[in-house]
C-alpha positions, 0 to 999 in steps of 0.5 A: 500499500502506498502513501499519498505522494503529496506528503513527499514534499515534507522534509524530515522534521527539524529535530530529527534532522538535527539528531541526524546531523549530530549523531556521528560527532561526539560533543566537544564539552559539557552538553548545553542544549539551546536547540528546543523551545522547551520552557524549563522555568518552574511552573506554579505548585498549585497546578500540581495540587489542582491536578491531584485534588481533581484526579477523580475526574480521570474516571469519567469522560470529560467535556470535549468542548471544555468545562464552563470553568475553563471557557469562562477563565479563557474569555475572562483572560481575553477580556483582560488582556485585549479588551475584547468580549468573547462568547465562552460557549460559542467563539472558543474551541479548547485544544490539546495544545495549539499544534493540534489546532494549527494543523487541523485548521487547514483540514477543517477550513481549506475548501476544495477549490478557491475560485475554481483553482487549487487553494493557496495558504500563505506561510512565512518563511522561516516558520513553525513547521507544523503549518506546512504539515497542515497545508499539505495534509489539506492538499492545498498549495503552500506559498512560502513568503520571505520574513527577513531583515528587509521585511522586518522579519514579518512576511509581506503578503501584500507583495504577492500577485493577485492571482495568488491572493485571489485563491488564498484560503488561509494566511499564517502569522506568528507574533511574536515570531518564531524564530525571529522574535519580531512583533507585528504592529497594530498597523501591520495587523490592520493592513493584513486584516484589510488584505484578508477582507479584500481577498476573502481569506482567514488569518491564522494568528499563532499568538503563542509567545504573546506573553514573553516580551521585553516592555510593551505587550504585543498587539493581538489580532482579535483587538485589532480586528475589533478596533477596525470592525473586521468581522471575527470570522475573518481570523482565528487566534491561537493561544497556549499555556506552554510558553505563557505558564511553562506548561508544555506537557499539559498540552493545553490551548485554545482557539477563538473565532467567529461563531460560524467558524467555531461551530464548524471546527467543533463539529469536525473536532468531535470526530478528529481529536480527544478531550482534555482530561478533567484534571487538566481542564481545572489546572488550565482554568486556574492558569488562565485566571492568574497573572502573577506567575506569568509576570515572574516568568516574563521577568526571568526571560527579560533577565536572559535577553539582558544576558544575550544583549551584553554578550552579543551587543558589541557585534555589528547587526546584532538584534535583540528580539522583541518577544518570544524566547529565541535569538536568531543569529547570522553565522554564515552557514547555519548547518555548519555552525551547528555542527562545529558548536556541537563538536567543538563546544558541546552547544546544541542549536538548531540550523535556521535552514531547517525552519525555512524552505527553499524558493527559487534557490534561496532558503532565508534561514540558511545563514542562521542559527536559532538559539532558545533562551530556555536554560537556567541563567548560568548555563544559558550564559556559559552556552551563549559565551561559547557561541560568542566565541565561535562567532569571533573565531569565524568572523561572522557578522550577526544581523 
């Protein structure tokens, strides 16, 4: 039995590729892993206590669409964070992590054809690889749009041809962006919303890093849409507890959209995805209702940004990220740099080209490495110091 040929365009997943790259080399020192965006800050003790207290709930099937407590906690957070009213029962869909929603949104929302042609889905390049998986699974055409220094590390979708825009069904946007840490301004979001309305496509706004920033909270797609009276059906916003609350293992997230869109997605999710366990729904509701641990978490990342700025600040072209927890460093050749950092120093980073796609002979991630600021501060400082030494030895210019 053969597999669908369309999946052959998907390369091996980035971390599997990295494992293959480094497998035959021994680390050149004590291993410092800065490759995976896996938050390592402690989550609140009361999360564990809530799960234990609710453990009897594991004996019953939980509500697939979320408990009233969780839905109200999420709608309350949205109102506090973005000053937007969301109906908890009709405009929110609970997810087992946003990876589920970001992938399935393509299966659920891409039509068989768009204006009589194969639908397009717009993807910033480089990007979170789940986007491409969902597009290919839906049988749509992925259109990779450079998110590079010249475009502020955000995609310039308005520069695309009329033909592509007219057959676009969905457009992905991540802000703060992974891997570059760029934040889309309210003006940028308003222009994108206008473009989407004009051409009749939805924006899938991946805002999972929204609570990790330096000074000013990044604007969200929901608040900008409300300010410009754009119908909510035009957007799908995704949020997660993974980065905000250091709970990646909880697999707890949600999406928000218009009532018709959410109703359709709920119907399909009944078939395609499991319910979130009851104890985890309880813990999630508590997490969305508390901001103190989020503020403490953000301060820790700000201190890590300061460490990075001190180590790399004298390098020409160094750019401190506005949000998220990654450094996007120019090193000439990302794959070669990742291999040498591992074999000479024991530092594990991700080659930028593994997060990009080659278009017209160019992969915008090829000259970069992505460095996750997730380790404890002493370990992080040691790892960044080794990267700084490597860059100095290579004569690479950070940009």
